[in-house]
N, C-alpha and C positions, 0 to 999 in steps of 0.2 A: 516968261520962265523959261532957261535953257533948255533944249533936248538934247542929250549925249547918247552914245553908243553904249548899250548895257553889257557888261562882261558875263557875258551868258556859261561861260564856262564855270567860272568863279561862283555864282549866282549857285548852279547846279551841285556844286561840289558840295555847298555851305547846306543846301538844301536836303541833299540826301546823305550827309555824315554829320551835321552839325546837330546842336540841339533842336528840340522843335522849336520853331521860333515864336510862337505865341505862347507856350509856358516859360521861355526864358524871359520876353517880355513882362509878363506877367510877376515873373520872380524879381524884377528890378535888375536884370542883367546889361550892363551898360552898352554890351556888345548888340543889344537887339532892343533900344531905345525907338519909340514911336510916340505921336502927339496922340493923347488920348480926346476921342470928342464926344463919349458915352459910357458909363460903367455903370453896373448895377451888381448886386450880389450874384449874379449867373452868366453875366454877358460882359462883353467889351466891344467897343468900336472905335477904330484907332486909323490915324493915315497911313495910307500904304508906302512902305519906304521906298519904293520903287514904281512912282506912280506915272502912267502912260497918259492920265487926262488930270487936267487939276482937280485936288481934292479928293482923290480916290480912296475911299476907305474900304477897311477890312472887319466885318462883323463878326465875331466867336463868343462860342460860349467858353466859358473860363476853365470849366471842365475837359479835360484831351480828351474830346472825342473825336473819333476817326470816320464814321460813317454818317453821309449827310442825312440818311433816311432811317434805316436802320440803328443806328446810334442813339435815336434821342425815342423818349415815348412821346405819343401824340401831343401832351400837354408842352413839355419841353419844345419839341418842334415846332409847336402853334407860338409858344412865347419869342422863342429863336427867330421865325418867320416875320411875326409882327414889330420886332426891333428891326430886322434889315428894311422893313417898309417903311417906317418912322425914319429911319438915317435917310432913306432915300426919298422922301416925302421933304426933308428939313433940307438936302441936297437940293432939291429944285426949287425950295425956295431961296436957298443962300447964291446958288448961282444960275446964270442962264443957260437953259436946256435944252438942248433938241429932243434927247431921249435918254433913259438911264437904263444902263447896264447892270443886270443882277448875275451873277455866277457864281457857283461852288467850284472851286478849283482843289488840286491836291491828289496823291494818292498814297498807296501803303509805300511807295518807292522816296516818296520826298514832300514836305510841307502835309505830314498825314493830319494835323490838328484841322478839325472842320473849320471853315472859315468862308464867308461869303465875300466878295468882291461888289462894292455898289460905286459905279463908275458914271459920271455924267459926261454925256459928249455935248460939246459945245455947238452952237447954232452955226453954220456955214461950214465945216469939216466936209471935204468932198465926197463923195459916197464910198469912192476907191479907198478912202481911209478911214473907213467908220468900222462898226462891227468888230469883229475879230482883229483887225489889222491895228484898230485905234488902241485895243488891249494888250497887243503881243510887245514883249519886251526887245524883242529881236528888231523892233522898228523904232528902238530908243526908249528911253525914260527921261523925265522932267527931273530938274535939277534943282528944287527950290530952295531958296537960303533960308537961314533959320529964322529971319524976320517973317518970309512968306507962308512957312510952315505953320507958323505960330497965328499969321493972320487966317490963313485957311481953317486952322482949329477951332479958332474962336469964332469965326464966322459960321462953322457948324453946330458948335456948342450953344451958340447963342439960337440959331433955329430949332436946335432939337427942345431948348428950354422954352423958346414960343411957343411949338408946338404943344407942348406938355402942359402949358399953362391955358391955352385956348381949350384943351382937349379934354 
């Protein structure tokens, strides 16, 4: 998969002044398409539009919640975190993984809709290119072809289905 520099200025502008990207995606806005890997009545998991690692997934509640802890009651928080875990475990069964990173990013100033990043670090990445370095758009983003996006999404959908059937 090709890695290209990210237009951080355009991304920041879109994040801070555009519509909520999760709500726009869920409403079907064609400018905010993502490949869905899981959806239920309350949550959605989809491939990141700007992946820094192959198959990077975002997991979000469908409701526009902005605070990772205070915005959810205990039951909603637990259900969301169980889904984050399920997606991470599916990712680990679908890809060769040295470590799985889980982060909740965003702020009131941009990308405010609560979402978790689930990213699989492939084996063999030099230590200096792991952790935050591997997740930062400043270090470039992967640009998968439409076929690669669909293949990644299907691998993750199948892994989630398999886990659900087994569990």
